[in-house]
C-alpha positions as CSV (number, residue, x, y, z in Angstrom):
1,M,128.2,84.8,32.8
2,T,127.1,81.7,31.0
3,K,125.7,81.8,27.5
4,S,122.3,80.5,26.7
5,K,121.8,77.9,24.2
6,V,120.1,80.4,21.8
7,E,123.2,82.9,22.2
8,K,125.6,80.0,21.5
9,F,123.6,78.8,18.6
10,L,123.4,82.2,17.0
11,F,127.0,83.0,17.3
12,E,128.1,79.6,16.2
13,N,126.0,79.6,13.1
14,S,126.5,83.3,11.9
15,D,129.5,85.0,9.9
16,P,131.7,86.2,12.6
17,E,133.1,88.9,9.8
18,D,129.6,90.3,9.2
19,F,129.7,93.1,11.7
20,I,126.2,94.2,10.9
21,Q,124.9,90.6,11.6
22,Q,126.7,90.3,14.8
23,E,125.3,93.7,16.0
24,K,121.7,92.4,15.0
25,I,122.3,89.1,17.0
26,K,123.5,91.3,20.1
27,R,120.3,93.5,19.8
28,Y,118.3,90.2,19.3
29,L,119.8,88.8,22.7
30,N,119.4,92.1,24.7
31,L,115.7,92.4,23.5
32,R,115.2,88.7,24.2
33,K,116.5,89.4,27.9
34,L,114.1,92.3,28.3
35,F,111.3,90.1,27.0
36,F,111.8,87.5,29.8
37,Q,112.1,90.3,32.6
38,L,108.8,91.6,31.4
39,D,107.5,88.1,31.5
40,A,108.9,88.0,35.2
41,A,107.1,91.2,36.1
42,I,103.8,90.0,34.5
43,R,104.1,87.0,36.7
44,E,104.7,89.0,39.8
45,H,102.2,91.8,39.3
46,N,99.5,89.8,37.2
47,A,98.3,90.7,33.5
48,V,95.8,93.2,34.9
49,V,96.5,95.6,37.6
50,T,94.4,97.8,39.9
51,V,95.1,101.7,39.6
52,E,94.0,104.0,42.4
53,N,93.8,107.6,41.9
54,G,92.5,109.4,44.9
55,K,88.9,108.0,45.8
56,Q,88.6,106.4,42.0
57,S,90.0,102.9,41.6
58,Y,90.1,101.1,38.1
59,I,91.5,97.8,36.5
60,K,93.7,98.2,33.6
61,I,96.2,95.9,31.9
62,N,99.5,95.7,33.1
63,P,101.8,98.1,30.8
64,A,104.6,95.3,30.7
65,V,101.9,93.2,28.6
66,T,101.9,95.8,25.9
67,E,105.7,96.5,26.0
68,K,106.3,92.6,25.9
69,E,104.1,92.6,22.5
70,K,106.2,95.4,21.1
71,I,109.5,93.6,21.9
72,N,107.9,90.4,20.3
73,V,107.5,92.2,17.0
74,Q,110.9,93.4,17.0
75,L,112.3,89.8,18.0
76,L,110.4,88.3,15.0
77,A,111.7,91.1,12.6
78,L,115.2,90.4,13.7
79,E,115.0,86.6,13.3
80,R,113.5,87.0,9.8
81,D,116.7,88.9,8.9
82,F,119.0,86.6,10.4
83,K,121.4,84.9,7.8
84,L,122.4,81.7,9.8
85,I,124.9,79.2,8.2
86,L,123.1,76.2,9.0
87,P,124.6,72.7,8.4
88,K,123.6,70.4,5.4
89,D,123.2,67.3,7.7
90,N,120.5,66.9,10.2
91,D,122.9,66.5,12.9
92,P,120.5,67.2,16.2
93,S,123.7,69.0,18.0
94,K,123.6,71.5,15.1
95,L,120.1,72.2,15.0
96,P,118.4,75.4,16.8
97,P,117.9,74.6,20.3
98,K,114.3,74.4,21.8
99,T,113.7,76.8,24.4
100,A,113.5,75.8,28.0
101,V,112.6,77.3,31.0
102,E,116.1,76.9,32.3
103,D,117.3,78.7,29.2
104,E,114.8,81.5,29.8
105,E,115.8,82.0,33.5
106,E,119.5,81.8,32.4
107,S,119.0,84.7,30.1
108,L,117.6,86.8,32.9
109,V,121.0,86.9,34.9
């Protein structure tokens, strides 16, 4: 399994001896993977779904949208809590990666 750019960046710029921080990074990466899986489910089934109950039929928001919102809040909270060791220089190779579609799809595997 290949590591995403985000995963590499987080582990390379964090203290490997800080086990709590390492656990937060793992939790963040797991939530990120779920976030993109929900995104794929929303693309597949659309943001609005039709629910049929006997003779009744009604439209409601896809439950994956709500779950994605909850996960996003958790991701943002973990991001605020990261204590990354960033380089003093502005070397582009050491700056946080920009999330690309390839990176998102890579994390789904």
